[in-house]
N, C-alpha and C positions, 0 to 999 in steps of 0.2 A: 707748187708744183717741184722745185728744185729739194725742197724736203721730204718728197716722198720718193722720188726718185732716188736719193741719196740712201733712204731709209731701207730699200727691197735692193737694189744694187750696191751689193761690196765687194771690193776688190775680192774678196775669197769667190767669189762667184767669177768673175773674169779668171779666174785660178782654175776653177772648175771647167770653164768651157777649154782653156788647156788641156788640161788634165784629161780629160774626156778625146779629144782631138789625138790626143800621144794613144791613148787607151785604143779609141778607133782603128789607128795605123799600127799597133802589136797584133791586132785582133784581124786586120787584114792578110798577116803573113801567118798565121795560123789556117793551114790547110783543110782542117776539116769543119769549116764554119765558112760560107759560100757568103759572097760581100754582102747580098742582097739584107741577110741578116745581123748586119751588123748596126745596122740604127737601134733594130729594136733588143738588143743586147745593152746597147749604150743607156736605153731609157730608165731599168730598173739601176743601173747604177748610179746615175744623175739621181735617182730618186732617196739612193740609201746613202748618200753622200750630202747631200742636201740636208735632211732629214738628220743626220749625225754633227751637220753645221749648228744649224738653223733649230732644230726641234719639227717635232712633228705639228705639224700645222696646214689647215688647208692651205692657205696663202703659200705657203715654201712649197705646196704639193705643184701648185703652178709656177714658181719659181725655179722649180725643176724641170719642169719640160721646158719654160722658157730656153734657160741654158743649155741643155739637150738640143732644142732647133737652133740656138745659134751655133754651135758646134757644128751639129750637124749641115746649117747653111751656110757657114764661111768656106764646111770643105766643098762642097757643093760646086758655091762660085768661081774659088780656085780652080777647080779642075774645068769650069766652065771657060774660064777668062785665059788661062793657060795650055788648053789642050790636053792636058794627063790625063795619060791612060794608066791603068791598073801597077802597080811596082810586080803585082803577082800573076804572071800570066796565065800558068797552069796550074793547080791546085789537083787534081788529081792523078 
């Protein structure tokens, strides 16, 4: 089991999760993009980056979705635990 996990989850993917969170934070400051669309913008970014790092494969597609979900989940958990509100209150 440990070999299976280490085969698919590498340090590059932990870095990808961090990068997706940073990209999401930057997108949040973009006034023409509503916050509800940020996860949908991050998904293709995650897929492209994983395909660039690991190659095009169905397993890598699932890994990209997993990294995307972890980035979104960590952000949402942080918001729920801290009660943090959006940094940008008025985008219009």
